[in-house]
C-alpha positions in Angstrom: -15.1 -0.2 150.2 -15.5 1.5 153.6 -16.0 -1.8 155.3 -12.8 -2.9 153.8 -10.8 0.0 155.0 -12.3 -0.3 158.4 -11.2 -4.0 158.5 -7.7 -3.1 157.5 -7.6 -0.4 160.1 -8.7 -2.9 162.8 -6.2 -5.5 161.6 -3.4 -2.8 161.7 -4.4 -2.0 165.3 -4.6 -5.5 166.3 -1.1 -6.2 164.8 0.2 -2.8 166.0 1.6 -2.1 162.5 2.0 1.6 161.7 0.2 3.1 158.8 2.1 2.7 155.4 3.9 5.8 154.3 2.3 7.8 151.4 3.7 7.1 148.0 6.9 8.9 147.1 6.3 12.3 145.5 2.8 12.9 147.1 4.0 16.0 149.0 5.5 17.4 145.9 2.4 16.8 143.9 0.2 18.6 146.6 2.7 21.5 146.8 2.7 21.8 142.9 -1.1 21.9 142.9 -1.2 24.5 145.7 1.3 26.7 143.9 -0.6 26.5 140.5 -3.7 27.6 142.4 -1.9 30.5 144.1 -0.4 31.5 140.7 -3.8 31.5 139.0 -5.2 33.7 141.9 -2.3 36.2 141.6 -2.8 36.3 137.8 -6.5 37.0 138.4 -5.6 39.8 140.8 -3.1 41.3 138.3 -5.8 41.3 135.6 -8.3 42.9 137.9 -5.8 45.6 138.9 -5.0 46.2 135.1 -8.6 46.5 134.4 -9.2 49.0 137.3 -6.4 51.1 136.0 -7.6 51.1 132.4 -9.2 54.2 130.8 -12.5 52.4 130.4 -12.9 51.9 134.1 -12.0 55.5 135.0 -14.4 57.1 132.6 -17.7 58.3 134.2 -20.9 56.7 133.1 -23.5 58.6 131.1 -26.6 59.4 133.3 -29.9 58.0 132.1 -32.8 60.4 131.4 -35.2 60.5 134.2 -38.2 58.2 133.9 -40.8 58.3 136.7 -41.5 55.0 138.4 -44.8 53.3 137.9 -47.0 52.6 140.9 -46.1 48.8 140.7 -42.3 49.7 140.7 -42.7 52.1 143.6 -44.5 49.4 145.7 -42.4 46.5 144.6 -45.2 45.0 142.8 -46.8 44.0 146.1 -50.6 43.8 146.1 -52.5 44.8 149.3 -55.7 43.0 149.9 -58.3 44.6 152.1 -60.5 42.2 154.2 
């Protein structure tokens, strides 16, 4: 299909015919899709704001009991080889 579109473009250039206009309603469909995406994003932001202001989010977390790290955890489980 790319070859066909290139041939059409060359024929249009040779005949000096302007590109055909887009089908009617194309701009409205694109605008509606963009508005729907923006609406979904705003709803997502509103939901995030509601969750941030909820009681669950503002409660402090319970600290864990102290557990010392193992040697592997302190070194990141990296092994050092002496040569």
